[in-house]
N, C-alpha and C positions, 0 to 999 in steps of 0.2 A: 110279415114276410120280408125277409132280407134279400135285396136284389144287389148283385155286384156285376161289374163289367170292366172293360179297359179304360174308360174315362170316368171321372167323378168330379162333382163340384157341389158346393153348398151355397152357391148363388143362382137364385131362381131364373135371372134373366139369361144366364149362360146355358143352363140346361134346356130352358124353353127354346132358345136359339139352336141348340143341337137337335132338338126334336124337330123343329121346323126344317132343318137341313137334312133330315132323314137318318139321323144317328140312332134312333130308337124311340122309346116311349118314356114318359116322365109322370110321376105321381106329383102334381102341383096343387098349390092352393087355388082355388077359384078367384081369390083376391088377385092373384098375380096373373092370371091368364084370361080373365073375364072377356076382355076385348077380343082376344084371338078366338075364343069359342063363339062369341057372338058374330064375328066375321066369317067363321067357317075355316079359318086357318088351321085350327085345331079341333079335335072332336073328342067326345067321351068315349072311352072303351068300355067302361063299367058304369053305365048311366044310373044304375040303382044302388051304387055304392057311394058312400060319403063317409069321410073321416071327421071326427069332431075336433074343432080348434077351440080350445079354451083361451079366452082373452080376459085379462084382469085389468082393472083400472087401479093403480096404486097411487095413493095420496098421502100426504101428511095429515095429521089430525086436524091442523089449522085450515089447510086448503079444502078438506072434505065438506066443510060447511059453507063453502063459497058457492054463490049461485052460478056463476060462471062454470065452475067445475061440475056442478050437478047437471046443468043444461048440456055440457059437452059430453058427459057420460051417457045420459039419456039418449042423445042423438047418435052416439056410437052404437049403443045397445040396440036402438031401432035399425040402424043400417045393417049391423051385422046379424041380425036375426030375421029380418023381414025385407031388407033393402035389395039393392041390385046385386050384391054379392052372395045372397042366399039362393042357392039353386038345388 
């Protein structure tokens, strides 16, 4: 669904602030507004709806065999699939 209106931005902090100021609603990533949801400053309008966010770890062939890179990617995978941002 395409939504249009008199104001627009592709910066999540700006549209979140507009929402807090009463300018309307926003479809935002939980990653961006988790703290505001937790505090009650913002609430979910469609709690049973979630939009998938694909995240890719792109590395060079050389760095993909690095233990540090593997640990980092595993940490991110865990956090983004079952961590505090998964709601």
